[in-house]
N, C-alpha and C positions, 0 to 999 in steps of 0.2 A: 503492501501500498504506498509505505515511506515514498521509495523510486519510483512509484508510478503516480505521486506529487512532483515529484525533483521533474520528471521527463513534463508530467504536463507545466511548469511554472517553466522548465527549460521552452520551451514550442513555444508560451504568450510571449516571450523575454525575444528571444529570436523573429516573432512573426513583426515584432514591432519596428525592427530593422529592415527599412525597404530595399537597401542597399544588398543585406546578407540573404533576403528571397528570392529575388532576380538574380545574384548569386547560383542558390537553389535552383531555380527551375534551368538557368545555361548547364548545372553539371550533372542535371536531371536527363537534361534533353543528350549531354554526350554519352551520358552512360544504356539510357535507351539507343542509343544507334552503334552500341557498340555488342550489347547484347541482344537487336535485334536486327541486327545489320543483311543475315540472307533477306527477310521478310521486307523491309525498308528499302533497301539498295535497290534501281530497278534493272541492272546489271553485276556483270561479276567483275571488280574490280582490274583484272589486268586484261580481260577480253578485248582483242585488237580490230579493228574494223577501218581499215584505210579508206576506205570509201566514204566517212564518215567525218574526216581528218579536220580539226578547227570548227568549226559547227560551235555559232554563239549559242550563250543562253534564247529559252525557248521564248520570251521576251522581244528580242532584237530583232532586224532582217534578216532572214536566213536564219533564220533557228531552226529548231524539231520540238515538237510536245514532248519527244523518246526517250530528249538529254536537257533535261530541265536546264540545267549549270552548262548543258554547253560539253567540248568534248576536247581532249589533249591532242598535240600533231600524232599518238598513232591508232586516234581515234576513240581511243575510253573514255566512260563516259565518265562526265567529271563528280558530278554530285554520288555516286556508287562510289567513286574511290574515297571521297570523303568519308561518308558515310561508315567504309569498310577500316577506313583512318582511326576514324574516335576509338577501336577496339586498340591499336598501336596503342595511341594516347593513352588509355588509362591503364595496358599492361606496362607501359616507359615509368607513368608517376607512380606505382602502386610498388613495382619492383624496385626502383630507385630509392622510393623513401625507404621500405623495409632493409634497404641495404644500411641507406643513410640510420634510420633508428635506432638500429638492434646494435651496432656498433657504438656507434656515437651514445645513447644510451647506457651501454655498458662504460667505455671510458668517461664518460658525467659522473656515475653512479661513485663510482671507485676514487676516483679523484676525490670529489665532495665530502666525500666518507673517511678515505681512511689520509687526506693528505698530507703532508710532510714530502719526501723523497717520489711518494708515485704521484699526486697530486703536480710534481714542479717535471715528473718525465712525460707527463699526458698532457700537460696543458702546454711546455714544449714543443712536442707534438703536432700540438694543434696549430700553436701562433705559426709555425715553421709552413702549416700548408695553406691559412689565410693570407699568408703572404703572398703567397702566387694567384693573380686573378683566378676568380672557376673559372671559364671559359678556358684557359690555355692550360691551366691541371689538369682539365679533361683532356681535350685534345693531346697532350704528353702521354697520356694517361691509354687513350683509343689509339695511339702511336706506338705502343709497344705492345699493346694485346693483338691490334690487327680492324680495320672498319668491316664493323659488325655493328646491327639493333643492338645486340645481345652483352656485345664490349663497349658497346656505348651509358648502355646502362649499368653498367659497374662504376663506368669511372663518373655516372652523376653521382650513383649514393657513396661511390669513396670522396667525391667532394665536399658532399654534405653536409658526411661527420664530424665536421671542425664545429659546425652552427650550432647542431645537436647535443654536442658534450659540452658547451659550453653554456649551454639553456640546463640543462641536469644538475650538471657540476654545481650554476649560483641555484639552485631551487632547490638539492641536495645541502646548500652548506644552511640558508634558512631556515631548511628545518633538522637537522642534526641535534640541534643543542635542545627545541622546543620537550614541553613534560613531558606530551603523551611515547615520542622516541625513547628519554631517560624508564618510563615505567616499564616500558616493553622491554629495555637491557635490563631491569633490575628481575624482572621477571625468567630472566633466565631464557631470552631470545636469544640465538648468534648474529654473528655479523650478515652473512646471506637474508637470512631473514629480515633483521632490522635494516637491510638498505633496499632490499626486493618487496617485498607486502610489507613494511611499514612505513617506510618512507616513501620509496617510489610513486605508492596511487597517493600520496598528495603532492603529487609533484606534478599532473600531469595535463594541468588546464595551458602553461605554455608549450609544450611537448603537444599537444592537439591546437592548436591554433601553428607551429612551427609545419607539423608534419602538410596539413592544410594546403598551405601558402608554398611548403615546398615542393608540394607535390604538381604546378602552378611549374613553377620553377624550373622541376625534372623535365614538363613539356616541354617548353622553353629552349633549354639547354640540348634536349634531345632535337630538334629542330634546327639547333643550329649545330649544331654537330652533322646534323644528314643531310642540309646546306654546305658543307665543307666537304661533302661526299665522306664521313667518318662515321656518319650512323646508317640507316636504313641504306640497302643498296638498293636500284633498280633491280623489275619493276617492281614493291612493295610500292603498297596504297600512302605512305610517309609525309606528312602533311610539310615539312623540311624538307626531306626532296625532292617531294612535289614542287616544290618552289624551285629551286636549284633547276630542276627540268625543265620549268617556264622563261626560266629567264630572258633567253634567247627571242621570246613571240610578247612581250614586255608590248610591243605597240600594235601588232598585228592581230593578235588576240590578248588582250590581257586581264578575260576573264581566266586564266590559267591560272595569272597568279595574284588575283585578287580575293576567291574563295578558296583557297587553300591561307591564307593569308589570311581573312575574315575567321576561319576555324582558330587557329590559332588562339589570335583577339580575343573571339569568344570566351577559347577555351581557358586562358592565362589570367583573364577577368573574371569570370567567373570562380573561383578556385580563388582568387585573391576579395572578394567579397565575403563568402562565406568566410577567411580568416577573417576577415575586422570583426563581421558579427561575434562569432563564437569568442573571439577576444573582448566585446562588450557583454556577453552573454558570462563567459567567464569568469570572467575578474570580479571579484568581489566591490573593489571601489568602486571599477565604472559602472558594474548595475547600481549600486547606491546613488549616485548622481543620476541616474535615468530618471 
């Protein structure tokens, strides 16, 4: 009953944030595209029809209702490729954030709880990683592992580790001397239980917010790596790779670059709006001001 009341209160406060609600519907649309791609897309994403090359969107002169957003230089349906590309974006965001969360959370908890030389070693590693621009570090990692979407996800996950490590460390430092932790220690809880069962559940708010925004960053970084030829490889319908393929047609077939770019923009915007909304709802100080 108490959990239900908390959920209802969360939904009530979340609905008050119109930007967050907009972000939620954008994310819901992305998930719908990803889950029901075969039902929504009128064509398979990689089927080529050279007789239908560079057909404009259906509302423009020369367009066809069969190809809602037009076709590319191989005659592939652009709407279908964007719909199937949502699957890739969901996969990229989920796997990359999971990698960052697992390692960043572990490093942050150990650094914040034990302190001293363990904290010093972990945070120096974090400082070194943060001193290198994220996209540059991702490019270096992918160059070592080899260009592919999966290696790009690993690289993006590694690049995100320092952010989570610092957030978790700060939260653990703020929590570990509180009375409930001391009481649990007196009752015989060992260090692992104190770290992961007692302290960590009370540090979830900044982690959830960062994970939501990290999802948006992962989609954007994956698109950037694919644009550079280091991520998804043709003919995979990944939005960044679609942008790279369409550059030479920017003046003759601008729809080829506009719609994949719009998909990236809306996805990043949606998850950032959700992150801002979660920050307002989950932070007690901000909630009190509302």
